[in-house]
N, CA, C and O of each residue as an XYZ file, in Angstrom:
352
protein
N      21.545    -11.528      3.019
C      21.183    -10.527      1.663
C      21.496     -8.973      2.485
O      21.796     -8.907      3.676
N      21.389     -8.080      1.800
C      21.926     -7.238      2.532
C      20.561     -5.762      2.165
O      20.434     -5.484      0.973
N      19.814     -5.083      3.026
C      18.674     -4.308      2.458
C      19.205     -3.277      1.467
O      20.369     -2.882      1.394
N      17.960     -2.830      0.566
C      18.280     -1.837      0.081
C      17.991     -0.430      0.433
O      18.395      0.552     -0.190
N      17.301     -0.427      1.423
C      16.652      0.873      1.785
C      17.102      1.457      3.024
O      18.310      1.258      3.151
N      16.705      1.971      3.793
C      16.973      2.373      5.332
C      15.934      1.708      6.285
O      14.763      1.675      5.906
N      16.219      1.257      7.310
C      15.285      0.843      8.177
C      14.551      2.287      8.218
O      13.367      1.957      8.154
N      14.578      3.430      8.275
C      13.135      4.171      8.398
C      12.483      4.660      7.606
O      11.506      5.369      7.847
N      13.016      4.296      6.233
C      12.182      4.078      4.740
C      11.648      2.639      4.736
O      10.791      2.324      3.910
N      11.956      2.062      5.316
C      11.302      0.465      5.007
C       9.998      0.617      6.049
O       9.004      0.008      5.655
N       9.854      1.297      7.251
C       9.220      0.860      8.127
C       7.909      2.606      7.464
O       6.678      2.585      7.497
N       8.484      3.388      7.143
C       7.585      4.291      6.862
C       6.416      3.766      5.381
O       5.248      4.069      5.137
N       7.294      2.986      4.741
C       6.595      2.247      3.394
C       5.581      1.208      3.624
O       4.661      0.878      2.876
N       5.983      0.626      5.087
C       4.947     -0.433      5.432
C       3.859      0.351      5.644
O       2.838      0.215      4.969
N       3.994      1.373      6.740
C       3.006      2.160      7.332
C       2.193      2.669      6.525
O       1.064      2.180      6.469
N       2.515      3.700      5.749
C       1.736      3.954      4.834
C       1.294      3.192      3.741
O       0.443      3.824      3.116
N       1.577      1.856      3.158
C       0.950      0.871      2.152
C      -0.002      0.210      3.208
O      -1.180      0.025      2.899
N       0.384     -0.088      4.225
C      -1.155     -0.719      5.075
C      -2.216     -0.165      5.068
O      -3.306     -0.679      4.819
N      -1.895      1.390      5.456
C      -3.200      2.276      5.526
C      -3.815      2.785      4.106
O      -4.912      3.323      3.952
N      -2.618      2.414      2.867
C      -3.234      2.822      1.605
C      -4.333      1.600      1.454
O      -5.519      1.821      1.211
N      -3.816      0.374      1.617
C      -4.434     -0.673      1.398
C      -5.955     -0.707      1.659
O      -6.881     -1.007      0.906
N      -5.937     -0.290      3.023
C      -7.641     -0.140      3.559
C      -8.428      0.798      3.187
O      -9.605      0.707      2.836
N      -7.558      1.991      3.290
C      -8.551      3.253      2.315
C      -8.838      2.676      1.016
O      -9.965      2.222      0.817
N      -7.787      2.632     -0.064
C      -8.416      2.249     -1.096
C      -9.327      1.300     -1.375
O     -10.410      1.433     -1.946
N      -8.724      0.148     -0.853
C     -10.016     -1.150     -0.660
C     -11.576     -0.723      0.025
O     -12.618     -1.083     -0.522
N     -11.561     -0.049      1.074
C     -12.615      0.525      0.989
C     -13.189      1.331      0.325
O     -14.412      1.320      0.465
N     -12.520      2.506     -0.805
C     -13.375      3.132     -1.478
C     -13.888      2.601     -2.988
O     -14.796      2.987     -3.724
N     -12.717      1.359     -3.125
C     -13.162      0.588     -4.378
C     -14.419     -0.090     -4.208
O     -15.259     -0.090     -5.108
N     -14.656     -0.857     -2.746
C     -15.573     -1.416     -2.862
C     -17.070     -0.615     -3.022
O     -18.115     -0.990     -3.555
N     -16.665      0.818     -2.235
C     -17.887      1.967     -2.558
C     -18.386      1.980     -3.922
O     -19.542      1.782     -4.295
N     -17.062      2.316     -4.814
C     -17.213      2.610     -6.462
C     -18.097      1.332     -6.862
O     -19.185      1.489     -7.415
N     -17.607      0.108     -6.572
C     -17.843     -1.166     -7.659
C     -19.383     -1.331     -6.919
O     -20.272     -1.665     -7.702
N     -19.686     -1.180     -5.843
C     -21.319     -1.614     -5.071
C     -22.205     -0.172     -6.161
O     -23.425     -0.198     -6.322
N     -21.387      0.860     -6.729
C     -22.200      1.607     -7.175
C     -22.802      3.059     -5.966
O     -23.525      3.945     -6.422
N     -22.418      3.067     -4.655
C     -23.060      3.774     -3.673
C     -23.400      5.196     -4.221
O     -22.795      5.846     -5.074
N     -24.405      5.479     -3.587
C     -25.357      6.607     -4.263
C     -24.047      7.299     -3.851
O     -23.164      7.101     -4.685
N     -23.612      8.152     -2.670
C     -22.950      9.216     -2.292
C     -21.707      9.292     -3.581
O     -21.464     10.345     -4.171
N     -21.087      8.147     -3.841
C     -19.742      8.396     -4.896
C     -20.151      8.609     -6.692
O     -19.432      9.134     -7.542
N     -21.448      8.043     -6.866
C     -21.640      7.874     -8.169
C     -23.206      8.575     -8.372
O     -23.815      8.436     -9.432
N     -23.611      9.131     -7.533
C     -25.288      9.773     -7.890
C     -25.312     11.148     -8.349
O     -26.378     11.472     -8.874
N     -24.209     12.246     -8.275
C     -24.336     14.000     -8.445
C     -23.824     13.521    -10.007
O     -23.327     12.450    -10.354
N     -24.150     14.771    -10.830
C     -23.863     15.125    -12.188
C     -22.424     15.140    -12.487
O     -21.973     14.853    -13.596
N     -21.635     15.519    -11.357
C     -19.992     15.178    -11.561
C     -19.349     13.741    -11.092
O     -18.183     13.406    -10.884
N     -20.179     13.269    -11.041
C     -19.460     11.797    -10.577
C     -19.240     11.051    -11.568
O     -19.755     11.386    -12.635
N     -18.499      9.947    -11.521
C     -18.255      9.310    -12.547
C     -19.481      8.471    -12.903
O     -20.337      8.362    -12.026
N     -19.726      7.711    -14.369
C     -21.005      6.920    -14.529
C     -20.696      5.395    -14.201
O     -21.515      4.678    -13.627
N     -19.418      4.954    -14.623
C     -19.317      3.858    -14.447
C     -18.396      3.313    -13.297
O     -17.205      3.115    -13.536
N     -18.898      3.077    -12.114
C     -18.100      2.804    -10.950
C     -17.523      1.270    -10.805
O     -16.776      1.001     -9.865
N     -17.767      0.626    -11.433
C     -17.240     -0.693    -11.437
C     -15.693     -0.342    -12.909
O     -14.998     -1.312    -13.211
N     -15.473      0.744    -13.450
C     -14.351      1.105    -13.977
C     -13.543      1.566    -13.256
O     -12.371      1.197    -13.331
N     -13.980      2.557    -12.305
C     -13.385      3.407    -11.343
C     -12.740      2.498    -10.386
O     -11.577      2.696    -10.034
N     -13.427      1.520     -9.952
C     -13.047      0.471     -9.435
C     -11.631     -0.619     -9.172
O     -10.876     -1.025     -8.288
N     -11.981     -0.751    -10.940
C     -10.332     -1.570    -11.360
C      -9.694     -0.644    -11.247
O      -8.994     -0.891    -10.264
N      -9.374      0.583    -11.706
C      -8.286      1.192    -11.052
C      -8.018      1.627     -9.858
O      -6.838      1.765     -9.533
N      -9.104      1.944     -8.921
C      -8.765      1.690     -7.468
C      -7.821      0.393     -7.339
O      -6.595      0.390     -7.226
N      -8.768     -0.801     -7.386
C      -7.889     -2.015     -7.188
C      -6.618     -2.578     -7.692
O      -6.044     -3.589     -7.288
N      -6.164     -1.533     -8.910
C      -5.301     -1.827     -9.534
C      -4.209     -1.167     -8.150
O      -3.422     -1.855     -7.500
N      -4.453      0.309     -7.978
C      -3.466      0.805     -7.076
C      -3.242      0.248     -6.013
O      -2.136      0.425     -5.503
N      -4.510     -0.843     -5.160
C      -4.270     -1.571     -4.386
C      -3.356     -2.770     -4.612
O      -2.670     -3.178     -3.675
N      -3.314     -3.352     -5.806
C      -2.284     -4.251     -5.789
C      -0.768     -3.691     -6.034
O       0.220     -4.423     -5.978
N      -0.732     -2.537     -6.263
C       0.900     -1.930     -6.339
C       1.247     -1.844     -4.845
O       2.314     -2.303     -4.435
N       0.146     -1.123     -3.834
C       0.706     -0.907     -2.770
C       0.348     -1.877     -1.868
O       0.323     -1.618     -0.664
N      -0.016     -3.282     -2.421
C       0.571     -4.409     -1.586
C       1.724     -5.221     -1.882
O       2.186     -6.006     -1.054
N       2.233     -5.050     -3.108
C       3.895     -5.184     -3.596
C       4.644     -4.533     -2.772
O       5.348     -5.123     -1.952
N       4.584     -2.856     -2.905
C       5.571     -1.985     -1.912
C       5.135     -2.470     -0.361
O       5.825     -1.863      0.459
N       4.481     -3.105      0.070
C       3.976     -3.218      1.452
C       5.207     -4.786      1.604
O       6.151     -4.861      2.390
N       4.842     -5.688      0.746
C       5.677     -6.744      0.895
C       7.078     -6.518      0.651
O       7.864     -7.017      1.457
N       7.661     -5.662     -0.601
C       9.084     -5.465     -0.289
C       9.306     -4.862      1.018
O       9.883     -5.391      1.968
N       8.745     -3.604      0.966
C       9.567     -2.826      2.335
C       9.529     -3.794      3.748
O      10.317     -3.975      4.676
N       8.103     -4.340      3.374
C       8.306     -5.497      4.446
C       9.389     -6.251      5.052
O       9.784     -6.374      6.211
N       9.861     -6.860      3.601
C      11.180     -7.804      3.522
C      12.388     -6.846      4.053
O      13.267     -7.206      4.837
N      12.246     -5.480      3.434
C      13.422     -4.815      3.871
C      13.667     -4.387      5.332
O      14.703     -4.399      5.996
N      12.593     -4.060      5.595
C      12.450     -3.975      7.312
C      12.962     -5.348      8.323
O      13.580     -5.296      9.386
N      12.426     -6.657      7.514
C      12.642     -7.513      8.179
C      13.967     -8.180      8.004
O      14.331     -9.149      8.669
N      14.801     -7.487      6.885
C      16.134     -7.734      7.040
C      17.037     -6.817      7.796
O      18.260     -6.953      7.826
N      16.330     -5.817      8.441
C      17.321     -4.974      8.993
C      17.291     -5.181     10.772
O      18.077     -4.729     11.605
N      16.096     -6.019     10.957
C      15.470     -6.643     12.153
C      16.169     -7.411     12.229
O      16.481     -7.509     13.416
N      16.845     -8.336     11.448
C      17.712     -9.345     11.192
C      18.909     -9.001     11.463
O      19.565     -9.767     12.169
N      19.419     -7.960     11.056
C      20.617     -7.449     10.758
C      21.044     -7.210     12.523
O      22.074     -7.564     13.097
N      19.979     -6.571     13.018
C      20.859     -5.594     14.641
C      20.101     -6.841     15.662
O      20.207     -6.486     16.836
N      19.305     -8.319     15.522
C      19.667     -9.174     16.185
C      21.326     -9.750     16.004
O      21.754    -10.387     16.967
N      21.771     -9.656     15.442
C      22.831    -10.556     15.186
C      23.968     -9.784     15.644
O      24.985    -10.417     15.928
N      23.969     -8.674     15.751
C      24.951     -7.704     16.402
C      25.705     -7.026     15.100
O      26.903     -6.749     15.156
N      25.060     -6.829     14.147
C      25.999     -6.518     12.554
C      26.063     -5.137     13.146
O      25.427     -4.453     13.947
N      27.337     -5.026     12.229
C      27.769     -3.303     12.608
C      27.905     -2.896     11.272
O      28.842     -3.124     10.507
N      26.558     -2.077     11.015
C      26.527     -1.337      9.897
C      27.623      0.158      9.186
O      27.765      1.116      9.945
N      28.085      0.200      8.234
C      28.839      0.853      8.181
C      28.272      2.006      6.867
O      29.003      2.392      5.955
N      27.179      2.310      7.004
C      26.543      3.378      5.787
C      26.561      4.842      6.412
O      26.158      5.800      5.753
């Protein structure tokens, strides 16, 4: 199989997705537990569980990006080990 995206884009996507998954998971868990610093003021959302559901949906999307881009990075690494020449 040939990679669809460049190696730089694949590795950038892997790193960004990894950190997004970590940060959004922490934020989602804080909203789910109705932490006072996120749901305690007048401008804060009243239903922390609904906000957490939206954030966890974003985590799932970033996990899909992580898997796809990780596979693309693996294809680039495998092609470089075999000594394949890319004419892109």
